[in-house]
BALOBA-1460 file (C-alpha; in Angstrom, 3 decimals):
// residues 192
<rec num="1" residu="m" x="0.000" y="0.000" z="0.000"/>
<rec num="2" residu="l" x="2.808" y="2.449" z="0.941"/>
<rec num="3" residu="k" x="4.737" y="1.632" z="-2.235"/>
<rec num="4" residu="r" x="1.657" y="2.237" z="-4.413"/>
<rec num="5" residu="k" x="0.770" y="5.568" z="-2.743"/>
<rec num="6" residu="t" x="4.414" y="6.709" z="-2.935"/>
<rec num="7" residu="s" x="4.479" y="5.871" z="-6.634"/>
<rec num="8" residu="i" x="1.259" y="7.842" z="-7.222"/>
<rec num="9" residu="r" x="2.704" y="10.741" z="-5.208"/>
<rec num="10" residu="n" x="5.923" y="10.753" z="-7.230"/>
<rec num="11" residu="g" x="3.957" y="10.844" z="-10.475"/>
<rec num="12" residu="l" x="1.784" y="13.689" z="-9.212"/>
<rec num="13" residu="c" x="4.854" y="15.626" z="-8.040"/>
<rec num="14" residu="a" x="6.438" y="15.217" z="-11.484"/>
<rec num="15" residu="e" x="3.250" y="16.525" z="-13.147"/>
<rec num="16" residu="i" x="3.060" y="19.487" z="-10.758"/>
<rec num="17" residu="a" x="6.741" y="20.312" z="-11.285"/>
<rec num="18" residu="g" x="6.337" y="20.095" z="-15.062"/>
<rec num="19" residu="i" x="3.274" y="22.349" z="-15.160"/>
<rec num="20" residu="a" x="4.934" y="24.786" z="-12.746"/>
<rec num="21" residu="a" x="8.091" y="24.978" z="-14.887"/>
<rec num="22" residu="e" x="6.044" y="25.437" z="-18.068"/>
<rec num="23" residu="t" x="3.944" y="28.119" z="-16.367"/>
<rec num="24" residu="t" x="6.999" y="29.954" z="-15.043"/>
<rec num="25" residu="e" x="8.416" y="30.075" z="-18.584"/>
<rec num="26" residu="k" x="5.111" y="31.393" z="-19.941"/>
<rec num="27" residu="l" x="4.977" y="34.046" z="-17.225"/>
<rec num="28" residu="a" x="8.427" y="35.226" z="-18.298"/>
<rec num="29" residu="n" x="7.218" y="35.543" z="-21.919"/>
<rec num="30" residu="y" x="3.644" y="36.643" z="-21.165"/>
<rec num="31" residu="t" x="1.301" y="37.622" z="-23.971"/>
<rec num="32" residu="s" x="-2.403" y="38.316" z="-23.586"/>
<rec num="33" residu="n" x="-3.357" y="35.164" z="-25.523"/>
<rec num="34" residu="l" x="-1.968" y="33.098" z="-22.617"/>
<rec num="35" residu="t" x="-4.537" y="34.361" z="-20.099"/>
<rec num="36" residu="d" x="-6.892" y="31.382" z="-20.315"/>
<rec num="37" residu="e" x="-4.043" y="28.880" z="-20.310"/>
<rec num="38" residu="l" x="-2.452" y="30.488" z="-17.256"/>
<rec num="39" residu="a" x="-5.786" y="30.519" z="-15.441"/>
<rec num="40" residu="g" x="-6.201" y="26.822" z="-16.279"/>
<rec num="41" residu="n" x="-2.676" y="26.042" z="-15.063"/>
<rec num="42" residu="r" x="-3.394" y="27.942" z="-11.874"/>
<rec num="43" residu="q" x="-6.487" y="25.854" z="-11.195"/>
<rec num="44" residu="y" x="-4.665" y="22.618" z="-12.091"/>
<rec num="45" residu="l" x="-1.806" y="23.460" z="-9.701"/>
<rec num="46" residu="k" x="-4.200" y="24.393" z="-6.927"/>
<rec num="47" residu="d" x="-6.260" y="21.196" z="-7.335"/>
<rec num="48" residu="s" x="-3.118" y="19.060" z="-7.626"/>
<rec num="49" residu="l" x="-1.611" y="20.532" z="-4.462"/>
<rec num="50" residu="t" x="-4.842" y="19.743" z="-2.616"/>
<rec num="51" residu="e" x="-4.711" y="16.182" z="-3.930"/>
<rec num="52" residu="l" x="-1.019" y="15.965" z="-2.958"/>
<rec num="53" residu="k" x="-1.777" y="17.137" z="0.569"/>
<rec num="54" residu="q" x="-4.385" y="14.377" z="0.958"/>
<rec num="55" residu="l" x="-1.991" y="11.783" z="-0.457"/>
<rec num="56" residu="d" x="0.791" y="12.969" z="1.879"/>
<rec num="57" residu="s" x="-1.527" y="12.547" z="4.873"/>
<rec num="58" residu="e" x="-2.287" y="8.983" z="3.825"/>
<rec num="59" residu="i" x="1.410" y="8.209" z="3.312"/>
<rec num="60" residu="l" x="2.399" y="9.726" z="6.667"/>
<rec num="61" residu="e" x="0.008" y="7.322" z="8.391"/>
<rec num="62" residu="l" x="1.826" y="4.398" z="6.754"/>
<rec num="63" residu="i" x="5.503" y="5.341" z="7.266"/>
<rec num="64" residu="k" x="7.704" y="4.850" z="10.300"/>
<rec num="65" residu="e" x="7.771" y="7.590" z="12.902"/>
<rec num="66" residu="e" x="11.480" y="8.408" z="12.392"/>
<rec num="67" residu="d" x="10.907" y="9.059" z="8.686"/>
<rec num="68" residu="t" x="7.936" y="11.344" z="9.339"/>
<rec num="69" residu="e" x="9.889" y="14.532" z="10.145"/>
<rec num="70" residu="n" x="11.940" y="14.445" z="6.924"/>
<rec num="71" residu="s" x="8.853" y="13.718" z="4.838"/>
<rec num="72" residu="v" x="6.870" y="16.574" z="6.380"/>
<rec num="73" residu="v" x="9.676" y="19.088" z="5.792"/>
<rec num="74" residu="e" x="10.222" y="17.901" z="2.206"/>
<rec num="75" residu="n" x="6.499" y="17.961" z="1.427"/>
<rec num="76" residu="g" x="6.141" y="21.462" z="2.863"/>
<rec num="77" residu="k" x="9.014" y="22.827" z="0.759"/>
<rec num="78" residu="f" x="7.619" y="21.255" z="-2.413"/>
<rec num="79" residu="a" x="4.135" y="22.695" z="-1.827"/>
<rec num="80" residu="s" x="5.542" y="26.136" z="-0.936"/>
<rec num="81" residu="r" x="7.559" y="26.373" z="-4.171"/>
<rec num="82" residu="h" x="4.468" y="25.661" z="-6.200"/>
<rec num="83" residu="r" x="2.188" y="27.971" z="-4.211"/>
<rec num="84" residu="v" x="4.626" y="30.731" z="-5.171"/>
<rec num="85" residu="v" x="3.953" y="29.892" z="-8.836"/>
<rec num="86" residu="i" x="0.201" y="30.162" z="-8.176"/>
<rec num="87" residu="a" x="0.724" y="33.569" z="-6.535"/>
<rec num="88" residu="k" x="2.801" y="34.717" z="-9.520"/>
<rec num="89" residu="i" x="0.020" y="33.629" z="-11.886"/>
<rec num="90" residu="d" x="-2.543" y="35.586" z="-9.855"/>
<rec num="91" residu="s" x="-0.318" y="38.649" z="-9.805"/>
<rec num="92" residu="n" x="0.388" y="38.446" z="-13.549"/>
<rec num="93" residu="l" x="-3.265" y="37.979" z="-14.444"/>
<rec num="94" residu="r" x="-4.312" y="40.858" z="-12.181"/>
<rec num="95" residu="e" x="-1.726" y="43.173" z="-13.765"/>
<rec num="96" residu="n" x="-2.277" y="42.153" z="-17.391"/>
<rec num="97" residu="t" x="-5.969" y="41.402" z="-17.621"/>
<rec num="98" residu="p" x="-8.873" y="43.811" z="-17.231"/>
<rec num="99" residu="t" x="-10.733" y="43.039" z="-14.021"/>
<rec num="100" residu="t" x="-13.868" y="42.281" z="-15.993"/>
<rec num="101" residu="e" x="-12.126" y="39.218" z="-17.440"/>
<rec num="102" residu="y" x="-10.263" y="37.880" z="-14.416"/>
<rec num="103" residu="v" x="-10.765" y="38.289" z="-10.714"/>
<rec num="104" residu="a" x="-8.658" y="36.150" z="-8.421"/>
<rec num="105" residu="p" x="-10.939" y="33.764" z="-6.536"/>
<rec num="106" residu="t" x="-11.991" y="34.825" z="-3.051"/>
<rec num="107" residu="t" x="-13.932" y="33.213" z="-0.285"/>
<rec num="108" residu="k" x="-16.532" y="36.002" z="-0.229"/>
<rec num="109" residu="s" x="-20.037" y="35.023" z="-1.158"/>
<rec num="110" residu="r" x="-21.776" y="36.717" z="-4.056"/>
<rec num="111" residu="t" x="-24.981" y="38.676" z="-3.664"/>
<rec num="112" residu="v" x="-27.789" y="37.200" z="-5.680"/>
<rec num="113" residu="k" x="-30.992" y="39.069" z="-6.487"/>
<rec num="114" residu="l" x="-33.803" y="36.737" z="-5.500"/>
<rec num="115" residu="p" x="-37.517" y="37.083" z="-6.142"/>
<rec num="116" residu="y" x="-39.603" y="38.908" z="-3.524"/>
<rec num="117" residu="l" x="-40.118" y="36.739" z="-0.445"/>
<rec num="118" residu="q" x="-43.558" y="36.773" z="1.169"/>
<rec num="119" residu="l" x="-43.480" y="35.602" z="4.790"/>
<rec num="120" residu="q" x="-46.518" y="33.824" z="6.173"/>
<rec num="121" residu="k" x="-48.230" y="35.653" z="9.033"/>
<rec num="122" residu="f" x="-48.183" y="34.135" z="12.514"/>
<rec num="123" residu="g" x="-51.331" y="34.027" z="14.631"/>
<rec num="124" residu="g" x="-50.142" y="32.188" z="17.707"/>
<rec num="125" residu="n" x="-50.485" y="28.504" z="16.776"/>
<rec num="126" residu="p" x="-47.453" y="26.838" z="18.433"/>
<rec num="127" residu="t" x="-47.142" y="24.326" z="15.570"/>
<rec num="128" residu="d" x="-46.570" y="27.236" z="13.151"/>
<rec num="129" residu="w" x="-43.987" y="28.998" z="15.313"/>
<rec num="130" residu="e" x="-40.870" y="27.147" z="14.193"/>
<rec num="131" residu="a" x="-41.481" y="27.792" z="10.482"/>
<rec num="132" residu="f" x="-42.442" y="31.432" z="11.104"/>
<rec num="133" residu="g" x="-39.583" y="32.038" z="13.543"/>
<rec num="134" residu="d" x="-36.984" y="30.594" z="11.164"/>
<rec num="135" residu="s" x="-38.331" y="32.543" z="8.179"/>
<rec num="136" residu="f" x="-38.563" y="35.801" z="10.129"/>
<rec num="137" residu="s" x="-35.075" y="35.396" z="11.603"/>
<rec num="138" residu="s" x="-33.530" y="34.609" z="8.247"/>
<rec num="139" residu="a" x="-35.278" y="37.346" z="6.252"/>
<rec num="140" residu="i" x="-35.567" y="40.157" z="8.784"/>
<rec num="141" residu="h" x="-34.273" y="39.640" z="12.333"/>
<rec num="142" residu="n" x="-30.705" y="38.687" z="11.278"/>
<rec num="143" residu="s" x="-30.516" y="41.353" z="8.556"/>
<rec num="144" residu="e" x="-27.739" y="43.887" z="9.065"/>
<rec num="145" residu="d" x="-29.471" y="46.266" z="6.628"/>
<rec num="146" residu="l" x="-32.371" y="46.960" z="8.996"/>
<rec num="147" residu="d" x="-32.252" y="48.758" z="12.331"/>
<rec num="148" residu="n" x="-34.108" y="47.359" z="15.357"/>
<rec num="149" residu="v" x="-37.082" y="49.722" z="15.003"/>
<rec num="150" residu="q" x="-37.622" y="48.531" z="11.414"/>
<rec num="151" residu="k" x="-37.267" y="44.894" z="12.488"/>
<rec num="152" residu="f" x="-39.807" y="45.420" z="15.284"/>
<rec num="153" residu="n" x="-42.280" y="47.076" z="12.906"/>
<rec num="154" residu="y" x="-41.878" y="44.239" z="10.395"/>
<rec num="155" residu="l" x="-42.429" y="41.705" z="13.160"/>
<rec num="156" residu="k" x="-45.662" y="43.384" z="14.273"/>
<rec num="157" residu="s" x="-46.886" y="43.537" z="10.673"/>
<rec num="158" residu="y" x="-46.543" y="39.731" z="10.351"/>
<rec num="159" residu="l" x="-48.515" y="38.964" z="13.535"/>
<rec num="160" residu="y" x="-52.257" y="38.600" z="14.105"/>
<rec num="161" residu="g" x="-54.558" y="37.129" z="16.738"/>
<rec num="162" residu="n" x="-52.974" y="35.874" z="19.963"/>
<rec num="163" residu="a" x="-49.463" y="36.575" z="18.680"/>
<rec num="164" residu="a" x="-50.274" y="40.236" z="17.957"/>
<rec num="165" residu="r" x="-52.015" y="40.614" z="21.343"/>
<rec num="166" residu="a" x="-48.913" y="39.202" z="23.093"/>
<rec num="167" residu="l" x="-46.979" y="42.291" z="21.968"/>
<rec num="168" residu="d" x="-49.704" y="44.882" z="22.596"/>
<rec num="169" residu="g" x="-47.839" y="46.510" z="25.483"/>
<rec num="170" residu="l" x="-44.568" y="47.009" z="23.593"/>
<rec num="171" residu="v" x="-43.896" y="50.274" z="21.816"/>
<rec num="172" residu="s" x="-41.636" y="50.521" z="18.783"/>
<rec num="173" residu="m" x="-38.277" y="51.178" z="20.427"/>
<rec num="174" residu="r" x="-34.796" y="49.945" z="19.491"/>
<rec num="175" residu="e" x="-34.464" y="47.378" z="22.260"/>
<rec num="176" residu="n" x="-37.978" y="45.981" z="21.859"/>
<rec num="177" residu="c" x="-37.349" y="43.848" z="18.735"/>
<rec num="178" residu="a" x="-35.140" y="41.332" z="20.543"/>
<rec num="179" residu="e" x="-37.480" y="41.397" z="23.561"/>
<rec num="180" residu="a" x="-40.507" y="40.807" z="21.309"/>
<rec num="181" residu="v" x="-38.918" y="37.824" z="19.579"/>
<rec num="182" residu="e" x="-37.926" y="36.410" z="22.960"/>
<rec num="183" residu="m" x="-41.494" y="36.861" z="24.285"/>
<rec num="184" residu="l" x="-42.927" y="35.067" z="21.242"/>
<rec num="185" residu="c" x="-40.402" y="32.221" z="21.595"/>
<rec num="186" residu="d" x="-41.281" y="31.814" z="25.269"/>
<rec num="187" residu="r" x="-45.007" y="31.872" z="24.659"/>
<rec num="188" residu="f" x="-45.473" y="30.037" z="21.348"/>
<rec num="189" residu="g" x="-42.392" y="28.031" z="20.600"/>
<rec num="190" residu="i" x="-39.242" y="26.414" z="21.719"/>
<rec num="191" residu="n" x="-36.586" y="28.819" z="22.989"/>
<rec num="192" residu="k" x="-34.078" y="29.564" z="20.209"/>
């Protein structure tokens, strides 16, 4: 098993080294028609290094403890050299490509325009609380775009019957939104 995984690792390392060397040469002689190829090489290197990391973990579990330290250091150096190539690709593409064509990947989520969401009103039936509470929290209560007064007013607009009467004594003040949600949780649902 160790011999097979080591053989696979060696082949993968050779592929990574070859692509990295080819990419480094192309970066030195960059022309705009290489943009797509460089972006593809970047993704290949990134995916291959992830695969290599997984393979290294599996190999480290199979080798003797005294050999582990040398392997870890060697693996780290190999991965670092090739992460530098990825960083150079990103830098080159940022400098030589209009941002409308290439944006280096980030971990930020994208904002998506969704259709209008209509929340169901809540009248006080405890079996409806969980669905209402989750929908309200997701759409309104956890929104950073609304202040507490707006959240409280939205909450009151989605209540009727016993649920609306439960909040009759509260006026629309900043601190009352959280208190109102807590009162509804205590009265109609499971504490969240």
